[in-house]
MARBA-3410 file (N, C-alpha, C, O; in Angstrom, 1 decimal):
113
0.8,-1.3,0.0,0.2,0.0,0.2,0.8,1.2,-0.2,2.0,1.2,0.0 ~ 0.4,2.3,-0.8,1.2,3.3,-1.3,1.0,4.5,0.2,-0.1,4.6,0.6 ~ 1.9,5.1,0.7,1.6,6.1,1.3,1.1,7.6,0.7,1.8,8.3,0.0 ~ 0.0,7.8,1.2,-0.7,9.3,0.4,0.1,10.2,1.1,0.3,10.2,2.3 ~ 0.8,11.0,0.3,1.5,12.2,0.8,0.7,13.5,-0.1,1.3,14.6,-0.1
-0.3,13.4,-0.7,-1.1,14.5,-1.0,-1.0,15.8,-0.1,-0.6,16.9,-0.5 ~ -1.4,15.4,1.1,-1.5,16.6,2.3,-0.5,16.8,2.9,-0.7,17.5,3.9 ~ 0.4,16.5,2.7,1.8,16.9,3.5,2.0,18.5,3.1,1.9,19.1,2.0 ~ 2.3,19.0,4.5,2.9,20.4,4.3,4.3,20.5,3.6,4.9,19.4,3.4 ~ 4.9,21.4,3.3,6.1,21.9,3.0,7.3,21.3,3.9,8.2,20.6,3.3
7.2,21.5,5.1,8.0,20.8,6.6,7.9,19.5,6.4,8.9,18.8,6.6 ~ 6.8,18.9,6.0,6.6,17.7,5.8,7.5,16.9,5.0,8.1,15.9,5.3 ~ 7.5,17.6,3.8,8.2,17.1,2.7,9.8,17.5,2.7,10.6,16.9,2.1 ~ 10.1,18.7,3.5,11.7,18.9,3.9,12.0,17.7,4.9,12.9,16.9,4.7 ~ 11.1,17.6,6.1,11.7,16.3,6.8,11.8,15.0,6.3,12.6,14.2,6.7
10.8,14.8,5.3,11.1,13.2,4.5,12.3,13.4,3.8,13.1,12.5,3.7 ~ 12.5,14.6,3.1,13.8,14.7,2.2,15.0,14.3,3.0,15.9,13.5,2.6 ~ 15.2,15.0,4.4,16.1,14.8,5.3,16.5,13.4,5.8,17.6,13.0,6.0 ~ 15.3,12.9,5.9,15.3,11.4,6.4,16.0,10.4,5.3,16.8,9.5,5.5 ~ 15.4,10.9,4.3,16.0,10.0,3.0,17.4,10.3,2.9,18.2,9.3,2.7
17.9,11.6,3.0,19.2,12.0,2.7,20.2,11.1,3.4,21.2,10.7,3.0 ~ 19.5,11.0,5.1,20.2,10.5,5.8,20.5,8.9,5.6,21.6,8.3,5.7 ~ 19.5,8.5,5.1,19.3,7.0,4.6,20.3,6.6,3.5,21.1,5.6,3.6 ~ 20.3,7.4,2.6,21.2,7.6,1.4,22.9,7.7,2.2,23.8,7.1,1.8 ~ 23.0,8.5,3.1,24.3,8.4,3.4,24.8,7.4,4.4,25.9,7.5,4.9
24.0,6.4,4.9,24.2,5.1,5.5,24.5,4.2,4.3,25.4,3.4,4.4 ~ 23.7,4.2,3.3,23.9,3.5,2.4,25.2,3.7,1.6,25.9,2.8,1.2 ~ 25.6,4.9,1.4,26.8,5.1,0.9,28.1,4.6,1.9,29.2,4.2,1.3 ~ 28.0,4.5,3.0,28.8,3.6,4.0,29.0,2.4,3.3,30.1,2.4,2.8 ~ 28.2,1.2,3.0,28.0,0.0,2.6,28.7,-0.2,1.0,29.4,-1.1,0.5
28.2,1.1,0.3,28.8,1.2,-1.3,30.5,1.2,-0.9,31.3,0.3,-1.2 ~ 30.8,2.0,-0.3,32.4,1.9,-0.1,32.5,0.6,0.2,33.0,-0.2,-0.6 ~ 32.0,0.0,1.7,32.3,-1.2,1.7,32.6,-2.1,0.5,33.7,-2.6,0.5 ~ 31.6,-2.3,-0.7,31.5,-3.0,-1.7,32.8,-2.9,-2.9,33.4,-3.6,-3.7 ~ 32.8,-1.1,-2.4,34.2,-1.0,-3.5,35.6,-1.7,-3.0,36.4,-2.3,-3.7
35.7,-1.5,-1.7,36.8,-2.5,-0.7,36.7,-3.6,-0.9,37.8,-4.2,-1.1 ~ 35.7,-4.3,-1.1,35.6,-5.7,-1.4,36.1,-6.1,-2.8,36.7,-7.1,-3.1 ~ 35.8,-5.3,-3.5,36.2,-5.3,-5.2,37.8,-5.5,-5.0,38.5,-6.5,-5.4 ~ 38.3,-4.4,-4.5,39.8,-4.1,-4.1,40.4,-5.2,-3.8,41.3,-5.8,-4.4 ~ 39.7,-5.7,-2.4,40.7,-6.6,-2.0,40.3,-8.2,-2.5,40.8,-9.2,-2.1
39.4,-8.0,-3.3,39.1,-9.7,-3.8,40.0,-9.5,-5.0,40.2,-10.6,-5.6 ~ 40.6,-8.4,-5.6,41.2,-8.6,-6.9,42.7,-9.0,-6.0,43.2,-10.1,-6.3 ~ 43.2,-8.0,-4.9,44.7,-8.3,-4.6,44.5,-10.0,-4.3,45.2,-10.8,-5.0 ~ 43.7,-10.4,-3.4,43.7,-11.7,-3.0,43.6,-12.5,-4.4,44.5,-13.2,-4.6 ~ 42.7,-12.5,-5.2,42.8,-13.3,-6.6,44.3,-13.1,-7.3,44.8,-14.2,-7.5
44.8,-12.3,-7.6,45.8,-11.9,-7.9,47.1,-12.8,-7.4,47.9,-13.5,-8.0 ~ 47.1,-12.3,-6.2,48.1,-13.4,-5.2,48.0,-14.8,-5.1,48.9,-15.6,-4.8 ~ 46.7,-15.1,-5.3,46.3,-16.4,-5.2,46.7,-17.2,-6.5,47.0,-18.4,-6.4 ~ 46.9,-16.5,-7.7,47.0,-17.0,-9.0,48.2,-17.0,-9.4,48.7,-18.0,-10.0 ~ 48.7,-15.7,-9.1,49.9,-15.3,-10.0,51.2,-15.1,-9.0,52.3,-14.9,-9.4
50.7,-15.1,-7.7,51.8,-14.6,-6.4,52.1,-15.6,-5.8,53.1,-15.5,-5.1 ~ 51.6,-16.9,-5.8,52.3,-18.0,-5.1,51.2,-18.4,-3.9,51.5,-19.4,-3.1 ~ 50.1,-17.8,-3.9,49.2,-17.9,-2.7,48.4,-19.2,-2.6,47.9,-19.7,-1.7 ~ 48.4,-19.6,-4.1,47.3,-21.0,-4.4,46.2,-20.8,-4.6,45.5,-19.9,-4.1 ~ 45.8,-21.8,-5.6,44.3,-21.5,-6.3,43.5,-21.2,-5.2,43.1,-20.0,-5.2
43.1,-22.0,-4.1,42.5,-21.6,-3.1,42.0,-20.4,-3.0,40.8,-20.1,-3.0 ~ 43.0,-19.4,-2.9,43.3,-17.8,-2.4,42.6,-17.4,-3.7,41.6,-16.7,-3.7 ~ 43.2,-17.8,-4.9,42.5,-17.2,-6.1,41.2,-17.2,-6.2,40.6,-16.2,-6.6 ~ 40.6,-18.3,-5.9,39.0,-18.5,-6.0,38.5,-17.7,-5.3,37.6,-16.9,-5.8 ~ 39.0,-17.6,-3.8,38.5,-16.7,-3.2,38.4,-15.3,-3.2,37.5,-14.5,-2.8
39.5,-15.0,-3.8,39.6,-13.5,-4.3,38.5,-13.1,-5.3,37.9,-12.0,-5.4 ~ 38.5,-14.1,-6.0,37.6,-13.9,-7.4,36.1,-14.0,-6.4,35.3,-13.1,-6.6 ~ 35.8,-14.7,-5.7,34.4,-14.9,-5.0,34.0,-13.5,-4.2,32.9,-13.1,-4.3 ~ 34.8,-12.9,-3.6,34.9,-11.7,-3.1,35.0,-10.7,-4.0,34.1,-10.0,-3.8 ~ 35.6,-10.5,-4.7,35.5,-9.5,-6.1,34.1,-9.6,-6.5,33.6,-8.4,-6.6
33.3,-10.6,-6.9,32.1,-10.6,-7.5,31.1,-10.2,-6.7,30.2,-9.4,-7.1 ~ 31.2,-10.7,-5.2,30.3,-10.5,-4.2,30.6,-8.6,-4.2,29.6,-7.8,-4.2 ~ 31.5,-8.2,-4.1,31.9,-6.6,-3.8,31.2,-6.1,-4.9,30.4,-5.2,-4.7 ~ 31.4,-6.5,-6.3,30.7,-5.9,-7.5,29.4,-5.9,-7.3,28.9,-4.8,-7.3 ~ 28.8,-6.9,-7.2,27.3,-7.1,-7.2,27.0,-5.8,-6.1,26.4,-4.8,-6.5
27.3,-5.9,-4.9,27.1,-5.1,-4.1,26.8,-3.6,-4.3,25.9,-2.9,-4.0 ~ 28.0,-3.3,-4.9,28.4,-2.0,-5.6,27.3,-1.6,-6.5,26.8,-0.5,-6.4 ~ 27.1,-2.3,-7.3,26.1,-2.2,-8.4,24.8,-1.8,-8.0,24.3,-0.7,-8.4 ~ 24.4,-2.7,-7.2,23.0,-2.8,-6.5,22.9,-1.6,-5.7,21.9,-0.9,-5.8 ~ 23.9,-1.1,-4.9,23.8,0.1,-4.1,23.9,1.4,-4.7,23.4,2.4,-4.2
24.7,1.3,-5.9,25.0,2.8,-6.7,23.6,3.0,-7.5,23.1,4.1,-7.7 ~ 23.0,1.8,-8.1,21.9,2.4,-8.4,20.9,2.7,-7.6,20.2,3.7,-7.8 ~ 20.9,1.8,-6.4,19.7,2.4,-5.4,20.1,3.8,-5.2,19.2,4.6,-5.4 ~ 21.2,4.4,-4.8,21.3,5.6,-4.1,21.3,6.7,-5.2,21.1,7.8,-4.9 ~ 21.4,6.3,-6.5,21.4,7.3,-7.4,19.6,7.9,-7.7,19.1,9.0,-7.8
18.9,6.5,-7.8,17.6,6.9,-7.9,16.8,7.5,-6.5,15.8,8.1,-6.5 ~ 17.8,7.0,-5.3,16.9,7.6,-4.2,17.4,9.5,-4.0,16.9,10.4,-3.4 ~ 18.7,9.6,-4.8,19.2,11.1,-4.9,17.8,11.7,-5.8,17.1,12.7,-5.6 ~ 17.6,11.1,-6.6,16.4,11.7,-7.6,15.2,11.9,-7.1,14.5,12.9,-7.3 ~ 14.8,10.9,-6.4,13.7,10.9,-5.3,13.8,12.1,-4.5,12.9,12.9,-4.6
14.9,12.4,-3.6,14.9,13.2,-2.7,14.8,14.8,-3.8,14.3,15.9,-3.4 ~ 15.4,14.7,-4.8,15.2,16.2,-5.4,14.0,16.1,-6.0,13.5,17.1,-6.6 ~ 13.3,15.1,-6.0,11.9,15.5,-6.7,10.9,15.9,-5.3,10.2,16.9,-5.2 ~ 11.1,15.1,-4.4,10.6,15.9,-3.2,10.8,17.2,-2.8,10.0,18.0,-2.4 ~ 12.1,17.5,-3.0,12.6,19.0,-2.6,11.9,20.0,-3.6,11.8,21.3,-3.4
11.5,19.3,-4.6,10.8,20.4,-5.9,9.5,20.6,-5.5,9.0,21.7,-5.4 ~ 8.7,19.3,-5.1,7.4,19.5,-4.9,7.0,20.4,-3.4,5.9,20.7,-3.1 ~ 8.3,20.6,-2.4,8.3,21.3,-1.3,8.8,23.1,-1.9,8.7,24.2,-1.3 ~ 9.2,22.9,-3.1,9.3,24.7,-3.6,10.9,24.8,-3.3,11.5,25.8,-3.7 ~ 11.7,23.7,-2.7,13.2,24.0,-2.7,13.8,24.2,-3.9,13.3,23.3,-4.6
14.5,24.7,-4.4,15.7,24.6,-5.4,16.5,25.0,-5.0,16.8,26.1,-4.6 ~ 17.4,23.4,-5.0,18.6,23.1,-4.7,19.9,23.8,-5.6,21.0,24.1,-5.1 ~ 19.5,23.9,-7.0,20.2,25.1,-7.7,20.7,26.1,-7.2,21.9,26.3,-7.0 ~ 19.5,26.9,-6.9,19.4,28.7,-6.6,20.4,28.4,-5.2,21.2,29.2,-4.8 ~ 20.2,27.3,-4.5,20.7,27.5,-3.1,22.4,27.2,-3.4,23.3,27.8,-2.8
22.6,26.3,-4.3,23.7,26.4,-4.5,24.6,27.5,-5.1,25.8,27.5,-4.9 ~ 24.0,28.4,-5.8,24.5,29.5,-6.6,24.5,30.7,-5.3,25.5,31.4,-5.1 ~ 23.5,30.7,-4.8,23.7,31.7,-3.5,24.9,31.7,-2.6,25.6,32.7,-2.3 ~ 25.1,30.2,-2.1,26.2,29.6,-1.5,27.7,30.6,-2.2,28.3,31.3,-1.5 ~ 27.9,30.4,-3.6,28.8,30.7,-4.4,29.3,31.9,-4.4,30.4,32.2,-4.1
27.9,32.7,-4.7,27.9,34.4,-4.1,28.7,34.6,-3.0,29.8,35.2,-3.1 ~ 28.2,34.1,-1.8,28.4,34.4,-0.5,30.1,34.1,-0.4,30.8,35.0,0.0 ~ 30.5,33.0,-0.8,32.0,32.9,-0.4,32.7,33.8,-1.7,33.9,33.9,-1.5 ~ 32.4,34.4,-2.7,32.9,35.4,-3.5,33.0,36.5,-2.8,34.1,37.0,-2.6 ~ 31.9,37.0,-2.1,32.1,38.1,-1.7,32.5,38.1,0.0,32.1,38.9,0.8
33.4,36.9,0.2,33.7,36.9,1.8,33.0,36.6,2.8,33.4,36.8,3.9 ~ 31.7,36.1,2.6,30.6,35.9,3.7,30.5,34.4,3.9,29.7,34.1,4.7 ~ 31.3,33.3,3.1,31.1,31.9,3.6,31.9,31.4,4.0,31.8,30.2,4.4
END
């Protein structure tokens, strides 16, 4: 069952965007873990197959690499879509993220940032 957001106020939408942004940040921690698994899997696999570690470590490295790559792909697609969703929520709330960025850039140029 979908949540009816038609009666939400601007504050409700901004709060929801903040909660989703916090969740995206937590997912980005797992995304970095996925990237780390890819790197570690590559290193262990290379050592196992070419560095004298043995075929078992090579297979383990490939398995870790594949697991990390799958995790990274799923989380990257998910967080990309989630960021698009947050932008849509803020647009519905009347918040223009691009204008806020430009305002901050002007403040920095004027020595107020």
